[in-house]
N, C-alpha and C positions, 0 to 999 in steps of 0.2 A: 759753937757756931757751926751750920751746916752750908752745903753750896745751894746756889739758888741757879736755876736753868733759865734762861733768856733767851726768847725764842723772837725773830723778827717776824711778826705778822703781816706787815703791811709797810711799804714805802709809797708815799703818797705825794702828788704835788697839786697845791691849790693854785691852779690854772689863771683865774681871774686876778689873784695877789701877785702872780708870778710876772702877768702880763702888764701888771701897773706897776711893780715895784723893782722886779728882776732884771738881771743883765739878760741879753740876748741869748735864747738858747738854753735857758735854764731849764732842767729836768730834775726828776727824782733824785734821792741822793745816791750819790755814785759809791759811797764807803760802805753800804750795809745791803744785802739782797735778802727778800722774802724768803722765809725758812732757813735762814742761817740761826745757828744755835751755838750760845755760848755758855760755859759755866764761871760763876762768880761767887767770891767770899766778901772778902775785904778789900779786894785790889780788882781793879778793872782788869779784865780779859784782854789778852792780845789780839790785836786786829780791830778791836773795838771803840768805837767814834768817842773822843774826849768829851765833846759837847753832850753827847747822848749820854754819856756815862754820869757826868753832873746832874743831867735832868732825873735820871732814874735812880741815883744812888740810895737816896732814902728810903724807898721804898724796898730795893734790893737788900739794904741792912737790916730792914725790920723784920725780913722774911727769913734771913739768915740766922737772926738771934730770936726765933721763936714764935714768929707771928702765924705760923704754918697754922696752929690750931685754932685760930680765929680770924673773923673776918674783918677787911679795914673799914673804918668809919662806921662802928657799931653795926656793920650789917646792910648799910643801904646804899655801897657802892658796888660791890662783886658777891655774888653770891656763893662762890665756891671758897671755902677756906684755903689759906696757903697760896692765892693767886691774886695777880696785880695786874692791869693791863694800863700801862704808860705810854707816853710818847717823849720824843726827844722835844728840845726848844726852838726848833727851827719852823717857822711860823710860814714859810713859802714851801717847803717839803718835809714836813713833819715823816719821823718813821714811826711806827707803832709796834710796843713789844708786849710780849705776855712772860712775864716773872713767875715762876712756882718754884716754893719751896722743895726741897728733895730731902732725904734723909742721910745724904752722904756727908760725912764728916768732913769739914774744912782742917786743912794742915799747913801750917804757917811753912813758908817754902823759903827761909834765911835761918843764918844762925847767930846766935845774937854775940856782939861783941862784949869781950871781959876786960 
């Protein structure tokens, strides 16, 4: 397993939907900022949104386990091997992520119980 680089590409606000359904003053995601970079493997990185992690985890897991050599969805989605563009599941203020496979080996950070 290798680490995956997660870059926050965009924080967005669907203004029309936010005006119709959101609370007053709702704005872009306050947890993540454009340009932030995280590295992950099997575990959510510190400071990363729980809900965003649930939304992107399956893509991150595939990249961490060797999908770097191929393209997702039989080559009809992302043209660059080892890359996925995903978003969190917030319909009013989605955050867009770029996931990139790396060659950095993952290391388990716990001691097994005996």
